[in-house]
N, C-alpha and C positions, 0 to 999 in steps of 0.2 A: 877051428872056426873063429875064435876070438883073436888068435894070432893073425889070421888073414885080414880080419876087419881092422885090427890095429895097424897093420902094415899099410893097408889102403888109406887109412886116415892120415897116417904120417906122410905118405906120399902126397896126398892132397895138400896138406899143410905146408910142405916144404917145396912144392912145385913152384917154379918161377911163373909169375903172372905177367903175361904179355898184354900189350894194349891191342885193342881191336882195330882192324883195318877194313876198309870197304873199297870197292872199285867204283870210281866216279867217272861218269861219261865225260869225255874230252879232257880228263885230268890224270887218270890212272889210279893207282893205289894211294889212298889217303889214310893216315894214322889218326884215329879219333881220340887220342890221348887227351887233347886239350878241349874237346867238345863235350858238351852236356847233351846226352841223347834221350829222346823220349819215344817210346813205342806208342803209336796212335791207333786206337781201335774204334774211334767214332767218325772216321772219314772213309768214304769209299774210294777216294783218290790217293790220300797220303797214308803211308804205312809207318813212317818213322821220320823224325826231324831231329837234327843235331845242330847245336849252335855253339860257336866259339865267341864268347863275348869280347875278349881282348882283341881278336883279329877281325871281329864283325863279319864272320863267315857262317853261312848255313849250308849244311848238306842235308838233302831231303830225299827220301825214298818215295817215288811216285810209281805206282804199278810195277814195283820190282826193280826200278832203275834209279840209281843215285845220281843226283845233279847237285852242283854247287852254285851258291849265290854269294857275291862279295859286297862288302861295304853295306851290309844290311844292319840298320840300327837295332839295338836291343828292344826298344818299344815296338818296332814292327814285328819282330819275332814273337814278343809277348802277345801282341794283337792277333797274330796267326793262331797261337795256342789257345786263345780264348774266343775265337770267332765262332758264331753259331754254325756257319758253314765254312770249314777250313778250306775246302776245295775252291769255293767261290772267292774267298778272300785271297788265297794264293794266286789264282788266275788273274784276278783284277789288280792286285796290289804288287805282287812280287814277280811273277813270271813275265808279264808283259809279252811283247812279240818281237822276235828277232834280236839282233845285237844292240838295239836301242832300248831294250828293257832296262829298267832302273838299276838292277842288281846283277846284270850279266857280267861274269868274271872276265870275259874277253875285253870288255871296255871299262870295267870298274874294279879291276884286280888291285888289291893293296900290295904293299912291298913284299909280302910273304910268299 
């Protein structure tokens, strides 16, 4: 029993740690290695939000679907995280409507 537990522990400690990836709508698989992700439990709309400060990109899980937003300033992401209603803030400030939304990656994609 001890030998089995030791072997399992050694396997866990020596296993290669891979970065997490998610499937993003209209983008495909995205590696979250450079993103800081937060699981959200206080919103009925948003389940998870990931932000890459250097690239100014946010990947957000809304009702089980990941979407990406580009050229999003860090203060806007911080305001989303602290908003009394994250869903209302997101819909009003970030999501917008159509390709003219302020952070739509089709029109505001950075060089990455």
